[in-house]
C-alpha positions as CSV (number, residue, x, y, z in Angstrom):
1,X,81.6,104.7,119.6
2,X,78.5,106.1,117.9
3,X,77.4,104.7,114.6
4,X,79.3,106.2,111.7
5,X,78.0,106.7,108.2
6,X,79.6,104.8,105.4
7,X,81.4,107.9,104.2
8,X,82.6,108.9,107.7
9,X,83.9,105.4,108.3
10,X,85.7,105.2,105.0
11,X,87.3,108.6,105.4
12,X,88.3,108.0,109.0
13,X,89.9,104.7,108.0
14,X,91.9,106.5,105.3
15,X,93.0,109.0,107.9
16,X,94.0,106.2,110.2
17,X,91.5,107.2,112.9
18,X,89.6,104.8,115.1
19,X,86.5,103.3,113.6
20,X,83.8,100.9,114.9
21,X,84.6,98.4,112.2
22,X,86.7,98.4,109.0
23,X,84.8,99.5,105.8
24,X,84.2,96.8,103.2
25,X,84.2,98.0,99.6
26,X,86.1,97.8,96.4
27,X,88.5,100.5,95.4
28,X,89.0,98.8,92.0
29,X,86.6,97.7,89.2
30,X,83.1,96.6,90.4
31,X,81.2,95.8,87.1
32,X,80.0,92.2,87.0
33,X,77.8,90.6,84.5
34,X,74.9,89.7,86.9
35,X,74.6,93.4,87.8
36,X,74.7,94.3,84.1
37,X,71.8,91.9,83.4
38,X,69.8,93.2,86.4
39,X,70.2,96.9,85.5
40,X,70.5,96.8,81.7
41,X,73.7,98.9,82.1
42,X,76.0,96.6,80.2
43,X,79.6,96.7,79.0
44,X,80.8,97.9,76.6
45,X,78.2,100.7,76.6
46,X,78.7,101.4,80.4
47,X,82.3,102.5,79.6
48,X,81.1,105.2,77.3
49,X,77.6,106.2,78.4
50,X,77.5,108.3,81.6
51,X,74.0,107.2,82.6
52,X,74.9,103.5,82.3
53,X,78.2,104.0,84.0
54,X,76.5,105.6,87.0
55,X,73.7,103.0,87.1
56,X,76.1,100.0,87.1
57,X,78.4,101.6,89.7
58,X,75.5,102.4,92.1
59,X,74.2,98.8,91.6
60,X,77.4,97.4,93.0
61,X,76.7,99.3,96.2
62,X,72.9,98.9,96.5
63,X,72.7,95.2,95.4
64,X,75.9,93.6,96.7
65,X,76.3,95.7,99.8
66,X,79.8,97.1,99.0
67,X,80.1,100.3,101.1
68,X,81.2,102.6,98.3
69,X,80.4,103.5,94.7
70,X,83.4,103.0,92.5
71,X,83.8,103.7,88.7
72,X,84.8,103.6,85.9
73,X,85.3,100.0,84.9
74,X,88.4,100.1,82.8
75,X,91.8,101.8,82.6
76,X,91.6,103.2,79.1
77,X,90.1,106.6,79.8
78,X,93.3,108.5,79.9
79,X,95.2,106.5,77.3
80,X,92.5,107.0,74.7
81,X,92.4,110.7,75.6
82,X,96.2,111.0,75.0
83,X,96.2,109.2,71.7
84,X,96.1,105.5,72.2
85,X,93.8,103.4,70.0
86,X,91.3,101.3,72.0
87,X,89.3,98.2,71.3
88,X,86.1,98.7,73.1
89,X,85.7,95.3,74.7
90,X,82.6,93.1,75.2
91,X,80.0,92.2,77.8
92,X,82.6,90.6,80.1
93,X,86.0,91.9,78.8
94,X,87.3,95.4,79.3
95,X,88.5,97.8,76.6
96,X,92.1,97.2,75.6
97,X,94.9,99.3,74.0
98,X,95.7,98.0,70.6
99,X,98.1,100.9,69.4
100,X,100.1,103.7,71.0
101,X,101.6,106.9,69.8
102,X,105.2,106.8,71.0
103,X,106.9,104.1,69.0
104,X,110.2,105.8,69.0
105,X,112.0,108.2,71.3
106,X,111.5,111.1,68.9
107,X,107.7,110.7,69.2
108,X,107.8,111.6,72.9
109,X,108.9,115.2,72.1
110,X,105.5,115.9,70.5
111,X,103.4,114.6,73.4
112,X,101.6,117.2,75.6
113,X,98.6,117.3,77.8
114,X,95.7,118.6,75.7
115,X,94.6,122.1,76.5
116,X,91.0,120.9,76.9
117,X,91.8,117.7,78.6
118,X,88.6,117.7,80.7
119,X,86.5,118.2,77.5
120,X,87.7,115.0,75.9
121,X,85.1,112.4,75.2
122,X,86.2,109.8,77.7
123,X,87.0,112.1,80.6
124,X,83.8,114.1,80.0
125,X,81.8,110.8,80.3
126,X,83.3,110.0,83.7
127,X,82.7,113.6,84.9
128,X,79.1,113.4,83.8
129,X,78.7,110.0,85.4
130,X,80.0,111.6,88.6
131,X,77.2,114.2,88.4
132,X,74.6,111.5,88.0
133,X,76.0,109.4,90.8
134,X,76.0,112.4,93.2
135,X,72.4,113.3,92.2
136,X,71.1,109.8,92.9
137,X,73.2,108.8,95.9
138,X,72.9,109.7,99.6
139,X,75.8,111.9,100.7
140,X,76.5,109.3,103.3
141,X,78.0,106.9,100.7
142,X,81.6,107.4,99.6
143,X,82.2,107.9,95.9
144,X,85.5,106.6,94.5
145,X,86.9,107.2,91.0
146,X,89.9,105.3,89.5
147,X,92.4,106.9,87.2
148,X,95.8,105.8,85.9
149,X,99.0,107.1,87.5
150,X,102.1,108.5,85.7
151,X,103.9,105.1,85.2
152,X,100.8,103.5,83.8
153,X,100.2,106.4,81.5
154,X,103.8,106.4,80.3
155,X,103.7,102.7,79.6
156,X,100.4,103.0,77.7
157,X,101.8,105.8,75.5
158,X,105.1,104.1,74.6
159,X,104.3,100.4,74.9
160,X,105.7,97.9,77.3
161,X,108.8,97.1,75.4
162,X,109.9,100.7,75.1
163,X,108.9,101.4,78.7
164,X,111.1,98.6,80.0
165,X,114.0,99.5,77.7
166,X,113.9,103.3,78.2
167,X,113.9,103.2,82.0
168,X,117.5,101.9,81.6
169,X,118.7,103.2,78.3
170,X,116.9,106.5,78.0
171,X,115.6,107.5,81.4
172,X,115.4,111.2,80.3
173,X,112.9,110.2,77.6
174,X,110.8,108.2,80.0
175,X,110.9,111.1,82.5
176,X,109.2,113.3,79.9
177,X,106.3,110.8,79.8
178,X,106.2,110.6,83.5
179,X,106.0,114.3,83.8
180,X,103.1,114.4,81.3
181,X,101.4,111.6,83.2
182,X,101.7,113.4,86.5
183,X,100.3,116.6,85.1
184,X,97.3,114.8,83.4
185,X,96.6,112.6,86.4
186,X,96.6,115.6,88.7
187,X,94.3,117.8,86.6
188,X,91.8,114.9,86.0
189,X,91.8,113.9,89.7
190,X,91.1,117.5,90.9
191,X,88.3,117.8,88.4
192,X,86.7,114.7,89.9
193,X,87.1,116.2,93.4
194,X,85.4,119.4,92.2
195,X,82.5,117.3,91.1
196,X,82.1,115.7,94.5
197,X,84.2,112.5,94.4
198,X,85.4,111.5,97.9
199,X,88.6,109.7,96.9
200,X,90.6,108.9,93.8
201,X,92.5,105.6,93.3
202,X,95.7,106.1,91.3
203,X,96.2,102.8,89.5
204,X,99.9,102.5,88.7
205,X,100.9,98.9,88.6
206,X,103.5,99.6,86.0
207,X,105.6,101.2,88.7
208,X,105.6,97.9,90.7
209,X,108.4,95.3,91.0
210,X,106.6,92.9,88.6
211,X,107.5,95.3,85.8
212,X,109.6,98.3,86.9
213,X,113.1,97.7,88.5
214,X,112.7,98.3,92.3
215,X,116.0,100.1,92.6
216,X,114.7,102.9,90.3
217,X,111.4,103.3,92.1
218,X,112.7,105.9,94.6
219,X,114.5,108.1,92.0
220,X,112.1,107.9,89.1
221,X,108.7,107.2,90.4
222,X,108.4,108.5,94.0
223,X,109.0,112.2,93.2
224,X,106.0,112.1,90.9
225,X,103.8,110.5,93.5
226,X,104.8,113.2,96.0
227,X,104.0,115.8,93.4
228,X,100.6,114.3,92.9
229,X,99.7,113.9,96.5
230,X,100.8,117.4,97.3
231,X,98.6,118.9,94.6
232,X,95.4,116.8,95.1
233,X,92.3,118.4,96.6
234,X,91.0,115.3,98.3
235,X,91.7,111.8,99.6
236,X,94.0,109.6,97.6
237,X,94.8,105.9,97.3
238,X,97.6,104.2,95.4
239,X,96.9,100.8,93.8
240,X,99.7,98.6,92.5
241,X,99.1,95.1,91.2
242,X,101.4,92.2,91.8
243,X,103.9,91.7,94.6
244,X,104.8,95.2,95.8
245,X,106.6,94.0,98.9
246,X,110.0,95.4,97.8
247,X,108.6,98.9,97.5
248,X,106.1,99.0,100.4
249,X,108.3,101.2,102.5
250,X,108.6,103.8,99.8
251,X,105.0,103.6,98.9
252,X,104.2,104.5,102.5
253,X,106.3,107.6,102.1
254,X,104.5,108.7,98.9
255,X,101.8,110.8,100.5
256,X,98.9,108.6,99.5
257,X,96.6,108.0,102.4
258,X,95.6,104.5,101.3
259,X,97.7,101.7,99.7
260,X,95.7,99.0,97.8
261,X,97.6,95.7,97.5
262,X,97.1,92.3,96.0
263,X,97.1,89.0,97.8
264,X,100.7,88.5,96.6
265,X,101.8,90.9,99.4
266,X,101.9,89.4,102.9
267,X,99.5,91.6,104.7
268,X,100.9,91.0,108.2
269,X,104.4,91.9,107.0
270,X,103.1,94.9,105.1
271,X,101.4,96.2,108.3
272,X,104.7,96.1,110.1
273,X,106.6,97.9,107.2
274,X,104.0,100.6,106.7
275,X,103.7,101.0,110.5
276,X,100.6,103.3,110.4
277,X,101.9,105.7,107.7
278,X,99.0,104.7,105.4
279,X,95.8,102.7,105.5
280,X,96.3,99.3,104.0
281,X,93.5,98.2,101.6
282,X,92.9,94.7,100.3
283,X,93.8,92.0,99.8
284,X,91.4,89.2,99.1
285,X,92.1,87.7,95.7
286,X,89.4,88.6,93.2
287,X,90.0,85.5,91.1
288,X,91.3,82.7,93.3
289,X,89.0,83.6,96.1
290,X,86.0,85.7,95.1
291,X,85.4,84.1,91.8
292,X,86.5,80.5,92.4
293,X,86.0,79.7,96.1
294,X,82.9,79.0,98.2
295,X,81.2,81.7,100.3
296,X,82.5,80.1,103.4
297,X,86.1,80.1,102.1
298,X,85.6,83.7,101.1
299,X,84.5,84.6,104.6
300,X,87.5,82.8,106.2
301,X,90.0,84.7,104.0
302,X,88.3,88.0,104.5
303,X,88.2,87.7,108.3
304,X,91.9,86.8,108.2
305,X,92.6,90.0,106.3
306,X,91.0,92.0,109.1
307,X,92.9,90.0,111.6
308,X,96.2,90.8,109.8
309,X,95.6,94.5,110.1
310,X,93.9,95.7,106.9
311,X,92.3,99.2,107.3
312,X,89.8,98.8,104.5
313,X,88.7,95.3,103.5
314,X,88.6,95.1,99.7
315,X,89.4,92.8,96.8
316,X,93.1,93.0,96.0
317,X,92.4,94.0,92.4
318,X,89.4,94.5,90.1
319,X,86.5,92.1,90.6
320,X,86.3,89.5,87.8
321,X,83.2,90.2,85.6
322,X,81.8,86.7,86.0
323,X,81.9,86.8,89.8
324,X,78.4,86.0,91.2
325,X,76.6,88.5,93.4
326,X,76.3,85.9,96.2
327,X,80.1,85.8,96.5
328,X,80.4,89.5,96.9
329,X,77.6,89.5,99.5
330,X,79.5,86.8,101.4
331,X,82.6,89.0,101.3
332,X,80.6,91.8,102.9
333,X,79.0,89.5,105.4
334,X,82.4,88.3,106.5
335,X,83.2,91.8,107.9
336,X,79.9,91.9,109.8
337,X,80.4,88.4,111.2
338,X,84.0,89.2,112.3
339,X,82.8,92.1,114.5
340,X,79.4,90.6,115.5
341,X,80.8,87.4,117.0
342,X,83.0,89.1,119.5
343,X,85.8,86.6,119.0
344,X,88.2,87.7,116.3
345,X,88.2,85.6,113.2
346,X,86.4,82.6,114.9
């Protein structure tokens, strides 16, 4: 097989085509403190300044060797745009939601997607960062943007307690928020595709078994995923934190080309369940492995992920900000060693 570009390999992997080696990247957050210090593009400014956002995102590719550029670095872009109050975070902590608009069921009736959604401050920042990334980057490198999915948006807008209660006691009210989230998510994602993004990652952990009742996933969540994937203009990945084992089969029927999973999911088992319907992405622990273990231990676990059938080698969730650059480089090197040795995983 002739040498593929990073983008060709990434897209072919999402499309479940044969590749010379699995890509190694992160489809989740990539901002780490060492990169911030090297580039001067630091949190919290890099969440709100398109130039700094682009600079820090590109650094994760150019300095650590990760084979994609991924941004933004937090999950508060859409919640703030839709009315949540945000605490901006620090050098090594992400922005957080501190207040939300839908405290009672009656508040949901007044919620709509803004007419000028794409002109809002936070979304405009990410779109401008996309333009900067595309202007600085070779077209051979894949560009990935992360956005919240409908369940995550709904949960942010009404708070965790209401979200958990309403899925049982007032599903019709929660459905209104899911519809809103689906519409906003789709519009935003397609704007990113129009700017040249190669794939969007829909981050929707609030639909996973750790929070949402698995028996309700098929009836309440899956239709919205299918709506999103049918309407998107480009490649799509679904990321769900926690142990998503119970819903893996339905996730594979959602229309997303890639499924990003944490280390809590047994990858070998997931490979059997998904059975080629989607590209599995993950699932090396960003904390217990990349942050806390030695480069040799990182390599061992990364190689095992490839052995167990991962289609794109990646951290199972966002990279911890204090992770050293050398640990991420070891993670990338593991993929090269796996294929270079000629003996799988040894």
